[in-house]
N, C-alpha and C positions, 0 to 999 in steps of 0.2 A: 503493500499498500505505499503510495508516494502521497507527500502534502505538499499543498501550492501554500507557499506563505505568503503570497500578495493576495489571496483571495478571499475577498470581503464578503462575500454575498450571505454568509450565515447572519453578518453584525447586522445589515438591513431587518434580514427577516426577525431576528432577535426582539431587535427595537418593537417591533409590531406584535409579539407575541404576549406581553407583560410590560409593566409600567416599571419602568426604571430610575432610581434614581438621576439628579440633573448630572452629577458627578459620572456615571456609568454611562449616562446618554451620550455627552460629553466626549470619552474615552472611545466608545462605539464609533461615532460618526468620526471622530477627529484622529483617532489612529492613537500609539504609544509614542510617549515622549522620553520614558526612562525605565529603570529596571520594574518600579512600584507598578508603574502601567500597564508593563509587559505581565506582571505577576496577575494582576486584577483580570487581564484581557482572559489570560487563560482560566481563571476562576469563572469567568462568564461564559466563556466557551464549554466548559464544561457541563453549565447550568443550562445552555443553550441545548446541547446535547441530549439532556436527560428529559427536557420539556418535549424536544422532539419525538424521542423516543415514545415517551406518553402517548402523545397526539397521534403516532402511526399508532398504536397499540388502540386506541378508542377508535379508530375508523374502522377497524378489521371487525 
């Protein structure tokens, strides 16, 4: 499995999935500026994957 590091499509989809804090929304729209932002974006991506999986299971 290969990861495309410049793929931001999940961020746009995740913004529409639930309400976010202003700082998280800014991070999702604007990108990472440092180590702390990279860590938080990773946490958000894990949450996105969990929500996406739950949505797919509900549709089945």
